N, C-alpha and C positions, 0 to 999 in steps of 0.2 A: 222876676219876682214869682215866688211860689203861689199857686192858686188854690184857694180853699174849696173843698168839695161841698161845703154847706154855707149858705149865705146868712142864715139867721138860726141861732141855736138857743136852747134853754139849758142851763147847767143846774143840776140839782145838787146842792151842798148840804150835808147834814150839819146839825149844830155842833156835833162832836168834832167836825173838821176844824172848827175855830178854836177848840180847846188844846189841840196838839197833844202832847204827851201828858197833859194834866187831866185830872179826873173830871173837871168841870171848869166853867168860866171861859174867859177869852184870853188867848195868848197873842199879844201884839206881834210877836215874831211869826206866828202862824198866819195872821192877817196879811203880813207883808209877803209871805211866800205865796199865798193864794193870789194876791194882787199881781205879783210878778208872773205867775203862771197864766193868769188871764191876759196880761199884757202881751204875752207871746202870740196869742191868737187874735187879739185886738189889732195888732200890727198887720195882720193878714186882711183886714177890712171886714171881718166878720161882725155881724150885729149880734149882741150878746144880752140875753136875759138871764138872771140868776134867781133861783128860788132857794131860800135858806131855811133850815130847820131850827130847832131850839133845844135839842137834847142835851146840850152842854149847860143849859140854865134851868130847864124844867122838863119833867116828864109827867104828863097828865095821869098816866096809869098808876103812878106811885101815889099821887094825891087821892085818886079814886080808891085805891087799896086801903087807904086810911079813912075812908068814909066821905071824901069830898064829892060834891055833886059833879057829874061828868061835864056838864056845860061850863061850870065855873073853871074846872081844871083845864078844859080846852081853851077857854078865853085867856087864861094865864099863859098858856103855850103860845097863843097868837101874839100876845104882847111881847113875849120873850123873843120871838123871831124879829121883831122890830129893833130890839136892842142889838141883835147880831147884824142886822142889815145896816144899821147906822155905823157900826164899827167897820164893816166891810166897805161901805161907801167911802169912809174916811181914808182907808188904806188904798183904795183905787185912785182917789183924787190925788193922794200924795205920790202915787206912781205915775201921775200924769194922764190918768184916764178919767174923762168926765163921766159922772155917774149920778143917778137919781134913785131914790127909794120911793116906791109906791106901795101902799099898804091897803089891804082889804078891810082893816079896822081903822076907821078915820082917826088920825092924830095930826090935825092940820098944822100944828106948830112945829112938828118935827119931820113930817114926811107928806108927800102928795097922796091924795086918795087914789086908789086904783081906778084909772079910766083907760079903757082899752085903746082908743084912738090916740090918746096922748102918749101912751106907752109906745105905740108903734111910731109915732112922730119922733120921740126921743131916740129910738133905735135908728131911724133913718137919718137923724142928725149926728150919729156917731157916739151917742151916749149909752153906757151900760145901764140897764134898768134892773134894779134889785126888787123882786116882788116879795113883800113881807105880809104877815097876817094870815098865812095859809089861804084857804078859800074864803075866809070870813065867816065860815059856818063851823059849828062844833061837829064832832064825829068824822071829820075828814082830815087825813094826814097831809103833811107838806109834800109828800110824793104825789098825792092826788092833785094838790095845788099846782105842781109842776106840769102834770098832764093837762090840766085845765088851761093854764096860762099859755102853754106851748101851742095848744089848739087855737086859742083866742088870737094870739099874735101871729099865727100862721108860720110857726117855726118849722125848720126842715128836719130837726132831730132834737131829742133830749139826750144830754150827756149825764149819766148818773155817776157822780164822783164818789168813789168808795176807796177802801184800803185794800181791796182784793183786785186781782187783775182780770176779772171776768166772772162768768157764771159757771159753776161746777155741778156735776150730777149729785155729789155729796159734799159735805163740809170738808174742804181741803185741810183745815186745821186738825180735824179728827181722823181723816183718811188720807194718808200720803199717796194713795193710788187714785185719788179722785180725778175724774175726767173733766177737763175744761172744754167748754163749747166755744167755737169760733163764732157760730151764729145759731140761733134757734128761733122758731116761730113764736108768736104770742101764745098760741095754744099750748105749745111745749113748755113755755115759761110758767103758765098757769098750772099745767099738769105736774111740773116739778116743784111747784110752789116755791119759786126762787125767793130767797130771803132778802135780796138786795133792794127789792121794791115791793110795795104792798099790792095785793091782788086787785084792789079797786083801781089803782093807778094803771096797772098793766091792762086791765079790761078797757079802761077809757082810751088808752093808746091803741088797742086793737080795734075798737069801734071807730076810731078816727084815722086809722092808718098812720099813726105817729111812730116812727122808728125810735128805738132806744139803743144807746151804746153804754155798756157798763165797763168802766175801766178803773185802774188804780191812778187816782189823781196825783199821787205822790211819786209815781214813777217818772223820772226825768224825761220830759218831751212827750209823754203819753198823750196829753190833751192835744197838743199841736199835731201830732201824727194822726190822731183820729179826725181832726178837722180837715187835714189834707187828704183824707180819704184812704189812709193806710188801714190795713186790717190789724186792729189792736183791740184787746179786751173781747167782749162778746156783743155781737149785734143781735138785737131782738126785733124782729119784724118779718114781714112776708117777702120782701124783695130787697136786694142790695146790689 
C-alpha cells in the first residue's frame, strides 16, 4: 500500500470550485468530482479537513461597492459558506466518506458549532471535517480561516486547490513566458504578492511554520500525488 507523506491535511476550496463551468451557484456534477478526488486520498488513511469559500454564491466586496455595510456583507458570505459545506458533505457521504460540517457561525439545526477538540476527534475517527463560516469574524477571508484551522488542528500541510498548476512570477494567462516556481519561501510569496492566497493567510502560515502546496485540483491525480509526497504544484515554506 502506498504511504502518504502527510497524516493530516487541510484543503482550501474556493466557492467557485463548486460552480464548475457555471458563473455561479452549485453544480452537482462538480460536487461529485470533488468528492471522488477527496476519496482518492481518503483511501490512503489521510485525515482531511476542508475549508470552503463562498464566491460562487456571494462576494462581499460587490455588496460593499453598492453601499452595503462591510460587516453585513461579510456575515452574508459566512452564511453562504455553510450552504456550500452542506452540499459538499452530502456529496462526500454519497461517495461513502463520513463527513461533518462545523461552522464558526452557530446554526445548530444544520451543522455542529466549531469546537476544536471535537473536530480533532472526528478526524481521528476517520471523518472528513468541513469547516464553514470562515473564522466567524468579519474582515477575514476563508484563506485566513484555512490557515487558522490548520494550525488549530495541527495539520501537516495546507493544500490550496486552484485552477492553475502552481505559483508563477507573472500571470501565465498574460505572459506565455511566465516562470513557474517548484518551491518558494513564505517571504518570497509575500514579495511576489502571489494571488493564489491572500497575504494575511500566508503571513499566518509563516508565523506558524505551516507549509502550503498550491496545485491544480482539476489535474487528474494531482492531489493524490501531492499527498504521496511527489513534487507537484508549488511548495511554499522554508523546508521540504
